[in-house]
Structures are given as structure tokens and as C-alpha cells.
C-alpha positions in Angstrom: 15.2 -10.5 -4.9 13.8 -13.6 -6.5 10.1 -13.9 -7.2 8.1 -17.1 -7.7 4.4 -17.8 -8.8 2.5 -20.7 -7.1 -0.8 -22.0 -8.5 -2.8 -23.4 -5.3 -6.4 -24.1 -4.2 -7.8 -20.8 -3.6 -9.3 -21.6 -0.2 -5.6 -22.6 0.9 -3.9 -19.4 0.3 -4.2 -18.0 3.7 -2.6 -21.4 5.1 0.2 -21.3 2.5 1.1 -17.6 3.4 1.5 -18.5 7.0 3.6 -21.6 6.5 5.9 -20.1 3.8 6.4 -17.1 6.1 6.3 -18.4 9.5 8.0 -22.0 9.0 10.8 -21.4 6.4 12.9 -24.5 6.2 15.1 -23.5 3.3 15.5 -19.5 3.4 13.4 -16.5 4.6 10.4 -16.1 2.4 7.5 -13.6 2.1 4.2 -14.7 0.4 1.5 -12.8 -0.8 -1.6 -13.2 -3.0 -3.2 -10.2 -4.7 -6.2 -8.6 -3.4 -8.3 -5.6 -4.0 -11.3 -3.5 -2.6 -14.3 -4.0 -4.8 -17.9 -2.9 -4.9 -19.8 -5.9 -4.7 -23.7 -6.3 -4.9 -25.3 -7.9 -1.8 -28.9 -8.2 -1.3 -29.7 -5.3 -3.4 -27.0 -3.0 -1.9 -23.5 -2.3 -3.1 -20.8 -3.0 -0.3 -17.0 -2.6 -0.2 -15.0 -5.9 0.3 -11.5 -7.0 -0.1 -11.3 -9.7 -2.5 -8.6 -12.0 -4.3 -8.0 -10.6 -7.7 -6.5 -13.8 -9.0 -7.8 -16.5 -7.1 -5.4 -19.3 -6.6 -2.3 -17.5 -7.6 0.1 -16.6 -4.9 3.7 -15.0 -5.1 6.7 -16.1 -3.1 9.7 -13.7 -2.5 13.2 -14.4 -1.4 16.6 -12.7 -1.1 18.1 -16.1 -2.2 17.4 -18.5 -5.0 15.1 -21.2 -4.1 16.3 -24.6 -5.3 13.4 -26.6 -4.1 9.8 -25.9 -3.0 9.6 -29.3 -1.4 9.1 -28.0 2.1 5.8 -26.5 1.1 4.4 -29.6 0.2 5.1 -31.3 3.4 2.3 -29.7 5.2 -1.0 -31.4 5.1 -3.0 -28.2 5.1 -1.1 -27.2 1.9 -2.8 -27.0 -1.3 -0.3 -26.1 -3.6 -1.0 -27.5 -7.1 2.2 -26.4 -8.9 5.1 -23.9 -9.1 4.8 -22.1 -12.5 7.7 -21.7 -14.7 8.8 -18.7 -17.0 9.3 -18.8 -20.9 12.7 -20.0 -20.2 11.6 -22.9 -18.0 12.9 -21.3 -15.0 11.0 -20.8 -11.8 12.0 -17.4 -11.1 9.8 -14.6 -12.6 11.1 -12.1 -15.1 9.6 -9.4 -17.5 6.0 -8.2 -17.0 5.5 -11.1 -14.6 8.2 -9.8 -12.1 7.2 -6.5 -12.7 3.6 -7.2 -11.4 5.0 -9.2 -8.5 7.3 -6.5 -7.3 4.3 -4.0 -7.7 2.2 -6.4 -5.7 4.9 -6.6 -3.0 5.3 -2.8 -2.9 1.7 -2.3 -2.0 1.5 -5.2 0.6 -0.7 -7.4 -1.6 -3.4 -4.9 -1.9 -3.7 -3.4 -5.5 -5.4 -0.1 -5.9 -8.1 0.7 -8.4 -7.1 0.2 -12.0 -6.8 3.3 -13.8 -8.7 3.8 -17.4 -9.6 6.6 -19.4 -12.4 7.0 -21.9 -11.6 7.8 -25.4 -14.2 7.5 -28.5 -16.9 6.0 -26.3 -14.6 3.2 -25.0 -12.8 2.6 -21.7 -9.1 2.1 -22.2 -6.2 0.9 -19.8 -3.5 3.6 -18.9 -0.5 1.9 -20.2 -2.5 -0.9 -21.6 -1.7 -2.7 -18.5 -3.0 -4.2 -15.1 -0.2 -3.4 -12.6 2.3 -4.2 -15.1 0.9 -7.1 -16.8 -0.4 -6.6 -20.6 -4.0 -6.8 -20.4 -7.3 -5.9 -22.3 -10.9 -5.0 -21.2 -13.5 -7.5 -22.1 -16.7 -6.2 -20.2 -17.6 -3.1 -18.1 -20.1 -2.7 -15.2 -20.3 1.1 -15.0 -22.7 0.7 -12.0 -20.1 -0.6 -9.7 -16.8 0.7 -11.5 -15.9 -2.8 -12.3 -14.6 -4.3 -15.5 -13.5 -7.8 -16.7 -9.9 -8.1 -17.9 -8.0 -10.8 -20.0 -4.4 -11.0 -19.1 -1.6 -13.4 -19.1 0.5 -14.3 -16.3 3.5 -16.9 -16.3 2.0 -18.3 -19.5 -1.5 -18.8 -18.1 -4.3 -16.8 -19.8 -6.8 -15.5 -17.1 -9.9 -13.4 -17.0 -10.7 -11.7 -13.7 -12.9 -8.9 -12.5 -11.2 -5.6 -11.2 -12.2 -2.2 -9.7 -11.3 0.8 -11.9 -11.4 4.6 -11.6 -11.4 7.1 -14.3 -8.3 9.1 -15.1 -7.6 11.9 -17.6 -6.1 10.6 -20.8 -2.3 11.5 -21.5 -2.2 14.9 -22.7 -4.7 16.3 -20.3 -8.1 15.4 -22.3 -10.7 15.0 -19.7 -12.5 11.8 -19.4 -15.2 11.4 -21.9 -18.0 9.9 -19.7 -21.7 10.5 -19.6 -21.9 9.1 -15.9 -24.8 7.1 -16.9 -25.4 3.8 -14.9 -25.3 1.6 -17.9 -23.3 -1.7 -18.6 -21.1 -1.5 -21.4 -18.9 -3.9 -23.3 -15.4 -2.5 -24.8 -17.0 -1.6 -28.0 -19.0 1.0 -26.0 -22.5 -0.4 -26.7 -24.9 -1.4 -23.9 -24.8 -5.1 -22.5 -28.2 -6.7 -23.4 -30.6 -6.6 -20.4 -30.7 -10.3 -20.1 -27.1 -10.2 -19.0 -27.7 -7.3 -16.4 -27.9 -9.6 -13.5 -25.7 -10.1 -10.7 -25.1 -13.8 -11.6 -23.8 -12.9 -15.0 -21.3 -10.5 -13.3 -20.4 -12.7 -10.5 -16.6 -13.3 -10.0 -15.0 -16.7 -9.6 -15.1 -17.6 -5.6 -17.2 -14.4 -4.9 -18.5 -15.7 -1.6 -19.8 -13.7 1.3 
């Protein structure tokens, strides 16, 4: 299985998925962009909504190596900006990027909640990764169980909000969480009150 990553206009991902999957000119392909069900604040209430996790990034899968992607650029509805290359200058993904792509395919494009555990007052990613990608926690919104991650995908440094769930630390130690609805940063301290607004925590492309 060959995996590729396309960077596209975020509002064109559904069109690209349709064209890549339903109108193959080169080889049979499957196209997916990562989504996750997240708690979103809307008009003072918390609602669950399926949202893109990495807006603009789309993954292409094929049993045969793709030599050209030109057919994807032929359609006027397309918004592909570029095909990303790996650290060897090739299009097919490898290493953690491939692991993430295959994990995404395994779950049909919808990622589950990101597992974390509490240790010494700080949240830590289980396995220090986000679905296979090395990542670090930048900010935590306990009220809605969301956190902001910094990660690297095909050489691109990205930041994104994801939904998390508490797990026990390896070794069976229970989570150390007071359960208070406070917003924290990775150092365990409270986020200043002036940042405790929906606008400060709004994701890119956080549209209704």
C-alpha cells in the first residue's frame, strides 16, 4: 500500500475525495482527510461535532505507486496546492507519517479521542504521540476535554486542537486529576482569565 499526503484548500477536501475516489484515471485510489468528534462551545452550550483535525491535509492510498498526480489537477473544482514529499524527496510516506496515514485508514478517517494520563500535575500523551505522530501538548482546555498539540507531518510543523480522554498511566497508576473545570497549560498552571474565552480557544476553520 502506497500512501501520499496532499495539501489542499480546506473547503475543497470533500470534492477532492470524490474526484480521487470516483474518477480515477491512473489507478484505483482511496482519499481520506482526518476528522474527530469534538466538544464545541456554541451559544453557551457544548455540542459534539465531527471536525477536521488537520484542515487542508488529505491522504491518498493506492495499491500501485502513483507516478503522476496530474489528473487531480485537471478538475476545475480542485483546490490541491501541492503534494508533500518525505525526507528522501519522494512522494510516498514513510516512518511516523506512514504510520499515521495507515492508522487513519484503519479507522475510516475518523480518529478516536487522544489518550492522555496525568502525572505530577501535567497531562502527558500516551506513547508521546498523536495516532503515531510525535507530538507535544501546548495547551489544555479541561472544560471540554480538548488540548492543543504541536506535531510534525511530512516535514510540516502544525498546531491543532484535539479531543482527549484520560487513561491510567502505564503500570496501573490511576489518573491524578482533581476533576476541576479549569483550563491549564502543560506546566499545570491555570490559564490566565483573559484567555478563558471561546475566541482564544477557537480552532482554525471552526465554522458552524
